N, C-alpha and C positions, 0 to 999 in steps of 0.2 A: 274761759274760767271753768265752765261746766265740763269741758272735755278733759281737763286735768283733775277735776274733783271726783268725777264718777269712777274712774279706775281705782282711786285710793279708797273710796267708800266701799266698793265691791270687794277689793282685796282684804280690807280690814274685816268686813262681814264674813267672808269665807274663812279667814284664819281664826277669827273669834269663835265661830261655830265649831271648827275643828278642835280648838283648844278646850272648848266646853265638853265635847265628846270625849276627849282624852282624859279630862279631869273627873269624869263620872265615877262616883263611889257606889258600889252596889249595895252596901249595908245589909248583907244577909240575903239578898235576892239570889235566886239560882242562876247559874250561868247557862245560857242557851248558845250552843256553838254556832248556829246559823245566824243569830242576831249579832254575836260577837264578830263573826267574819264580815258581816255586812257593815258593822260599825268600823272595823279596821279599813275596809275598802272606802267607806265614806270619809273617814279621817284623811286618808291618803289623797283622795280626789279633791277634797276641800283645800288641803294644804297646797297641793300642786296648782290648783286654780288660782289661789291667792298669790303664790310665789310667781307663777307665770305672768300674771298681770303686772306685778311689780317689777320683775326683772326684764321681761321682754317687751314691756310697754304695749301690751295687747289693747286694741280698741274695745271699749265697753259701751254698750248701749244703755239707755235709761232703763229698759226692761230687764236687762241682765243685772244691773245694780239693784233694781227692785226685788228681783227673785233672790238675790244674795241676802238682802236685808230681811226678807220674809223668812227665808230658811234659817237665818241666824236667830230671829225671834222665836221661831218654832222650837229650835234646839234648846234655847235658854228657857222657854216655858216648860219643856219636858225635863228640865234640869240635867240635860245631857243623857237622858235615858232613851235610847233609840227604840227599845221595845215599847215604851209608853207612847212614843211618838207615832209608832206604826199601829198601835191598838185602835181598832175602829170605833169602840164604844166610848172613847173619851175625847 
């Protein structure tokens, strides 16, 4: 049961984090090209990780699922703002 549930949880967490980054609205904040490029790369990596787990039935450990969930929580807490996520003072 756990071997079938962990990949689904990890894939959903990866895809949800990527979708939250895609749906970020900057609301007047300035565009930083480096952060925007990093966000694009992160979105692509997260989508690919989620789809790879779903399509190719990649094995997922408990720790990989935990990291996926924590990353998803962090992205949602920053409201999809990667610059706020990378800021050291918050």
